N, C-alpha and C positions, 0 to 999 in steps of 0.2 A: 498542616503543621510541617514546617521545613526545619531540618537540622542545620547545623553550622556548615556542613559540607554540601549543602544544596539538595540533599535527598529528603524524602518525606517518610513519615511513619504513620500518616493518617490513612485509615482504610478508605475513607470517602475520596481522598485525593488520588489514591492508587487506582481505585475503581474508575474515577473520572478520567484519569490519564489513559487507561485501557479503552474506555468507551469512546473518547474523542479520537483516539488513534485509529480506530477501526471504522467508525461510522462516517463515511465520506460520500462522494458523488455517486458511487455505485448504487446506493439505495434508490436513487431517482429512476434507475432503469429497471427496478424489480417488478413494478406493476406490469410492464410490457413483457418481461420474462415469464411472469405467471400467466399472462394471457397466452403466450406461446406454448408453455409446458402444461398448464392446467394447475388447479388448486392443490389437489392431492399429491401429484407428482412433484410439484414445486416445493411443497412443504416438507415432503420426505427427503428430497435431495438437499434442501437447505439444512436440515437437521444433521443429515449424514456428513455433509462437508464441514459443518461446524465441529462435529466430534473429531473427525479425522484431522482437520487443520489444527485444532487445539492440541491434540496429541503430538502432532509433528513439531509444533512450536515448542512444546515442553521438552522434546528430544534435543532441541538446540541448547536449551538451558542445561540439560543433563550433560551434554558434550562439553560445554563450557566449564561446568563444575568439575567434571572428571579431569580435564586438562589442568585446571588450576590446582586441584588436589594432588595431582601427580607431579607437577613441576614446581609447585609453590605459587602463592598469589602474586609474587613479584617477578616471576620468571616466565619467559615466553621465547620460543625460537623465532628469531627475526630473520627474514631473508636478507641476503647481502645487498640486493638491489631493492631500494625502497619501493613498495607497491602501495596501492590505495589503502588509506586509513592506517598505515604503519604508525605505531605510537611509541616512538623511541625517545627516551630522555637524552637530550643533546649533551648533558653533563656526564653521562656514563661512558666509560672507556670500553669500547667493543673490540679493541685491538689486543692481541695476546702479548703480554709482557714477558721479559726474561724470567721473572720470578713466578709467573703464573703457569700452572700445569695445563690450563685450558683457557680458551677465550672467556672473558667475563661477559655473561649475558646481560644485554640491556634490560632495564626494568620497564614494566608497563606503567605508563603515566595516567591511564584511564582504563575503564572497563573494556573487556574483550568485546569485539563486535562479530557479526556473522562472517565477515571475511577472515578474521583471525581463526575462527573455528574451522573454516574451510582450509586454511593453511595448515593447521595441525592435522587435519584429516588426509589431505591430498597434496600438501606442499603448495608450490606456486600455482599449479593448475587449479587447485581448490579455490584459492583466492580469486583467480582470474574468472572462474565460472560464476562466482558470487557477484563480482564487480560488474561483469558484462550483463548479467541478469538484472541487477539493480539499475544499471544505466538504461537498459531498454525498457524495463517496466516503469520506472519513474518518468521517463520521457513519454511513455504511453499515457500515464496518468495526466500529465500536462496537456496532452492532445485532447483527452476526454474533457478536461476542464474547458478548453478553448471551444470545443463543439457546443458544450452546454451554454457558455456565455454568449457566443455569437448567435445561436439559434433563438435563445430567449430574448436577447436584445432586439433582434430583428422582428420578433413577434410583438414585443412591448411597444416599439416605436413605429410600427408599420403605418399607423394612421397619420403620424406627424412627420416622420422622416422615412420615406419608403426606400430604405437601403437594403440590398441583399446581404445575407449573413456573411458572405465573403468580404463585403465592404467593412463590416465591423471587425473582421480579422485584421484588416489594414489599419483601422483606427487603434486597435489594441497593440500594434507593434511597438509604438513608442513607450507607453507605460510598462509593457512587459520587459522591454529591453532595459529600462531604467531599474526595475525591480530586480532583474537578474544580475545587475552590477553590484548589488549589495553583498558585502563580503562576510557579514555576520548576521545570523538569524535574530540576534538581539535587537536589530534595527526594526524588525517586524513584530516585536513582542506585543505592542498595544494593538496592532492590526490583527494579529493572530487571535488575541483574546476576544476582540469584537467579532471576528469571523466565526469563532466557536459559538458565541451567543447568537449570531445571525443564523447559523446552521440549525441550532436547536429551535429557535423561533420559527424558522421556515418549515421544518419538518412537523412541528406541532400544528401549525396552521393547515398544512396539507392534510394531516391526519384528521383534524377537526372538519375540514371540508368534505373529506371522504365519508365520515360518519354521518354528516348532515345530509348528504346526497346519496347514501347507500341504497342500492336497488331502485333508483329512479329510472334507470334505463332497463327495460325488461329484456332479458336474454337468458339463455341457458349456459351457465359457466362451464368451461372445459374442465374435465376432471384430470385427464392425463393425455400425453401425446408422445409416443415413442420417437417420432421424427424430430421433436424439439428437445429431446433429452440432452444431446451434446451441447446445444446452445445454452440451456439453462445451467448445465454443469459448469461451463466456462464462466458465466456471469456470477454464479455462486462462489467459485474459486477466487474471482476478482474481488468480491466483497469481503472475503475472509483473509486475503493475503496480508500477513503481518509479520512474516518471518524476519524481515529486515529490521523490524522495530522491537522485537520481543526482548532482546538482550538489553537494549537501551531502557525499555520500560522496567525491566527487573533491576537494573543498576540504579534507577532513580529511587529505589526503595531503601530505607535505612537498613543496615546490617542487622539491627536488633529485631526487626519485624520481617526480614526478607523471607523467612520460612512461611509467612502468610501469603506471599505473592501468588503462588500457584492456586490455592483455593479462591482467592479474590479474582484472579484471572479467569478461572472457570466459571465463577458466578457472573462476571461481566459478559463472558461469551454467551451464557445462557440468556441473559437479558437482551443482548444484541440480536441473538437468533430470534427471540420472540418479537422484537421490533421489526426485523427484516421480514418475517413471515406475515406479521400483521399489516405492515406497510404495503407489501406486495399484494396481498389478498384484497385488502380494502380498496387499494387503487384500482385493481382490476374489476372488482365488483361495482365500483362507482361508474367507471367509464366503459366497461364491457368491451365489445369488439372494436370500439373506437379508441382504445388505450394507445397512446403514442409512445415512442421509444424513450422519451423523456417526459415523465408524468406532468411536469409543470406546464408543458405545452398544451395539456388538456384543460387547464384552468381557464375559466371565462374572464372577460374583462371586468375590472373593478379594482377598488383600492387594495383589498387584501391580496388578491393574486399578484398585482404589481409589486406589492410589498414583499411577497415571498420571492418572486423572481429577482427583485433588486437585491435582497439580502443574500441570496445564493450566488448571484453574479459577483457581488462584492467579496463574499467569502472565498470563492474559487479564484478570483483575481489575485488575492493576497496569499492564497495557498499555493498558487503556481510557483513562486520563487522558492517556497519551502520544499516542494517536490523536486525542483530543479537543482537545489543546493547540493545534495549528494552526488548528482550527475557531474556537475562542474568540479566538485572536489576530487572525485575519482579520476576524471580525465586530467585535471591539472597535476595530480600526484604522479602521473607518469612522466612528467617533465621535471628536470632539476630546476632549482630556483634561478640558476644563472641563465638557463635557456628560456624560462617562462617570463618574459619581460611583461611590463604592464600592458602594453598595447596588444600583445598576444592574448593575454587573459581577457581583455575587453572584447577582442575579436571573437574569441571562443564563445563567450557568453552570448554575444549578438548572433552568432551562427546557430547556436542551439535554439534560440527563440525562433529564428527563421526556419529552422528544420521542423520544429513542431507545427508551425503554420503551414508549411508545405505538406506535411503528413495529413493535416486536417483537410486540406484542399483535395487530397487524393482519397481519403477515407472520411467523409463528412457524417457518417452514421454513428451515433453515440453507442447504440447497442452492439454494433459490429466491432467498434473500437474496443469496448471493454471485454467482449468475447475473445478477440484476438489476443489481448494482453493476458486475460485469464487462462487461455489454453496454452500459452507458450511460457513466458518468463514466470508468471505467478505459479503455474504448476510446477516448474522447476524449483523455484525458491520454497514453495510451501510443502511439497510432498517428496520429490525425488532427492534433492540435495540433503535435507535433514536426515533421511533414512540412510543414504550412502555415508554421510559423515558419522552417523551413529555407529554403523557397522565398522568403519575404518578406525575410529578412535577407541572404541571399546574392545575391538578385536575378538578374542575367544572368551571374553568374560560375559557375553550375553547368553541368556537362557534360550531354549528352543522357541518359547513363546515370543520373546523379544525379537529374535531373528525373523520369525514368521511375520510379525507386525511390520518390521522394516521392509521386508520384501513385498508385503501387501501394499505398503505406501508407494514403493517404486512402481509396482504394476499398475496401481490406480493412477499414478501420475502419468505414466507413459500412455496407457490406454485412453484415459480421460482427455489428456492433452491432445492426442492424435485425433480423436473423434471431434473434439471441440474445434481444433484448427481446421479440419476439413469442413465442418459446418460453417465456420466463420468465413472461410475463403469462398464457399458456395454462395453465401449471402452477399458477398461483395459484387 
């Protein structure tokens, strides 16, 4: 049920939005991650990261609420030089008049985003930190998608068209460049809806296959592995990183029922965690020591496996421009409209597509890619920045327990990120 302003008051719709926003390509690398870390260790780490990530994302909402309550829902401090995602109403007068005792603040024309929270916490540096992290992480997501698509296409068509996976990257260049040129996500609405359906269908079939063939390969499953803890930690952080989306998800809820968002969000995270653990454990128990870094590569030949891979490839192909959209928007926002001519915008989008392909040629391993992203930008966005922003925005109004929790998040972010990055670089 959608209201006139485009928000929703339906609990089912709110739950579905959270679910779809978090369940992505990272789940396909979980069976391999469980193979590396072990069943018990992997399950415990997954639950731990789910709890910590959820708390950190709720801190971002608390920061936004505090800023709006302090300054009023229609006021925000806007930097003089427009930065990424600045939402200034062009009709507002931001110049101090003779009769005005102070500059008239521009009004917010849409909900605050993560960058706005960063600006209120640390000024321009806070927004820049958020923007850079989003650019790098979203670009990394796109690279992970390309690895999945190229490797699965190479496996599906090896009998008929024996092309190396790098050849499929070249084939994908033209359609990816065309999709990246789209200037509104509305153009992808129908494809995004089908992609969500394709994802759910594919994950369901993989789950069914796992249960059908569970324990067919006799082996003793690994329980825990200290050496693989940093790797699994990075993968888990990658799967739960949603700090950049949390404010958009909350703002999509009608004001009348917005107080229900947090419990619905926590319920969705509990379901997602159960799915992650179940998917990872079942995939590992099905293929054992032969579990590959992308679980679909373990599927045998046949109609259903081909259907799964085709659905996921289609889904990720049309999710690619969605992930690239904020990257392009942030970069373009650093140029004034006079300087950012049409051909420059087209060139920028084409260069970003080329960049993702070059990165995949350098790092063609799916699990290493998501571990690198998880240990760097995802850790910064999910743990470190929410805690720092919370401390800076609330100042001395925090209790000792709240301060301790913030510092705990910062320490976990730095330690976990450092260990994960070292492990990922070693795996390269």
